N, C-alpha and C positions, 0 to 999 in steps of 0.2 A: 340434764346438762348436755350441751353440745361441745364436744372436745375436738379441737383441731389437731389431728394426728400429724406427726412430722412429715409423712410422705404426701400429705394433702397440700401440694403446692398451690393449687387453685384456691383452696379455702383460705390460705394464708393472706390472700389479697382482699378478702371480704372484710367489711367493717364490723361484722357481728362477732362479739366476743363470747356471748353466752345468751341463753334463753332460760329465764328462771322466774318463778313467782308470777307468771303471766305477763312478764315484761321482756322486751328485747334490749339487751345491754350491748352497747357498742364499745370499741376498743379505746376510745378517748374518755370513757366514763359517762357519756351521755346515754340516755335510755329513750324508749318510746312505748306507748300503750296503743293498742290497735282495737278499734271497735268495728264490728261488722253490722251492717244495717240492710234492710230491704229497700225496695224502690216503690215509687208511686207512678202509675201511668197517667201523666199530666193531661194528655189529650183526651182521656176518657172522663175527666172530671167536668162537672157543669161549670158555667161561667162564675157562679158565686163561689164554688169550691176552689176554682183556680185562683180567684182573687184572695181567698182566705189563705191558700197555700203560699202565695207570693208574699203576703204580709207576714205570715209566720216565719218564712225563710229570711225575710229582711230583718225581723226581730231577732232571729238566731244570730245573724251576722253582726248586728249592732251590739249584741250582748257579749260577744267574744272579746276577751282581754288577753288571749293567748293564741299562739299559732296552731293551725289545724291543716293537715294535708288530706285531700280527698283522692283516693286511689280506686280506679275501676279496673278489675281484672276480667279479661275475656278468655275463656278456655273452651276448647272443643269438648262438647258433652258426649260422654260415653253412655249410650242408651241400650247397650246389649242386655243389661239386666232387665230393663223394661220390656224388651222384645221377648226375653226368656219368660217373663211373667205372663205376657199375652199368650205365648205359645202354650204355657201350662194351663191357662184358663181355657184355651180352645179344647184341650183334652177332657176337661171336666164338664163343659157345657153340653147338655143333652138336647135341648130344644133346637130343631133344625134351623129356624129362622134366626135365633140369637147366634148360633154357631156360624151361620153365613155372614151375618153382620160383623161379627168379631174377626172373621177371616178377612173381610174387606178392609177393616180398620188396620189389621196387622200388615196387609199388603201396602196400605196407604202410608203407614209409618216407615216401612222399608223403602218406599219410593222417595220419601222426603229425605231420608238419610243418604240415599245414593246420589240424589241430584243436588242436595244442598248440604252445607256444613252447619250443623246444629251447634250453636254457641251458648255457653252459660256465662252470664255476667254476674259478678259479685262486687259489692260495694263496701269500701273500707274507709274509716276515718282514723288518721294517725295523729296522736297527741305527743309532741316531743318534750323531752326533758334534757336541756342542753348542759354541756360541761360547765358553762358559765354559771348556771344555777347551782352546780355542784361546788363552785368556788374556785374554778380553774380559769385563769385569764387566757385570752386568745393566744398570746405569745407563748405562754407556758404550754398550752395545749398543743400548739404546732410543733414545738420542740419535743414534747413527749410523744407525739404521734410518730415522729421520725425515728425515735429510739425503739418504739414497739417493744417495750419492756414489761408489758402487762398493764393491768388497770392502775389508775393513779391512786385509788383508795381501795381498801378492802371491799369486797363485793357486797357484804351485808350492809355496810355503811352507805354505799351507793343506792342499794335497793330501798333502804329506809328513807333516804332523802327524796328519791324519785317517787315513792308511794305518797309521801306527804304532799308533794307538788301535783302529781298526776290524778290522784283519786278525786279531789274536789272538782277538777276540770272535767273528768270523766262523768261524774254525776250531773254536772251542769249541762253537758252536751247531750246526755241521754234524755234529760228532762225537756230540753228545747226540741229535740228531734221528735219526741212524743207529740208535741203540738202540731207537727207536720204529718202526723199519722204514721211515723216511722218507728219501728222497734229496733233498738240497737243493743248489742251485747258485747262485752269484752271477750276477746279471744283468749282461751286458756293456753297454757304452755304446750300441750300436745297439738292444739290447733295452730299455734304459731310455728311450731316445728314443721308441721305438714305444709303450711302455706309457703314457707321459704324453701323447703325441700323440693316441692313441686315447681316452684319458680325457677330454681337453679337446675332442676332435672325434669324438664317438661315431658320427657318420654318415659318417665318412671311408672306411669299409670296410677291407680288408686292405692295409696299406702296409708295404713292406720297406725297411730302412735298411742299406746295405752297411757293412762294417767299415772303420775307418780313413778315414772320409769326413767332411768338414766340412759343416755345414748352416747356411744363412742365413735361410731362411723361418721366421717365428715359429711357436711351438707352437700358438698360438691365432689363428684367423682370424675375420674379422668374421661376425656371425650372419647377415648377409644372403646370404652365400655358401652355396648348397645343399650343396656338397661341397668342403671346403677342399683345396687342392693339397698334395701331399706336399712336404716340405722339399727344396729344391734343393741339389745338390752344388756345393761350391766347386771352381773350376778350379785344377788344380795349376799351378805356375809353368811357363811354356813350353807348356802344353797348349792345343791349338786345338780348337774345336768342330767336330764332324763335320757335313757338310751334310745337311739334312733330305731 
């Protein structure tokens, strides 16, 4: 669970109320489910494969009876771990020729990183569940949003309604994407937290979020902090802290 602390003035302006059961819950009661998928290099396909891909994509679009948002996220890729792996391999290789080739490859990768910005692209499909589907009219929803008095219904009720609506749409979209040669999977709660945490804190670096763990630190930290801390885990009942 993501909890907006009283001092987190920046987070109070976000639309996210909570992230639970692999769904993003917004403050007006609406939700969304996010799928991550791979990509196909269209230019490398043969003419027949390109035609088949186009027809499959057209079939996917024609089969949709609900809204879908396509999001592409580009981030600078940190390859320090890869360089460390290559450096470790150089120490273990005994054959002089292989060691020389590995050294050339290591220098080549370093040159690429120094002269170019290496980007990593990730592709997401967002399936929304609106507050109208929850049974809230647009007028009531606008008035409710201005009050900001919490969710319009109990969160368990919202989650159940959202799951009943989103899961069939998710299964249909995954099936249609497989016809394009794309493998899609739903982001889990830790993956969703990591996605939004890194989106709002781009300088935070790599942060991992264990499964089935509650978090109380805000998603957004003050701009004066050079590197915001990772969300802290809630202590389970009866759990004691280990001495440092």
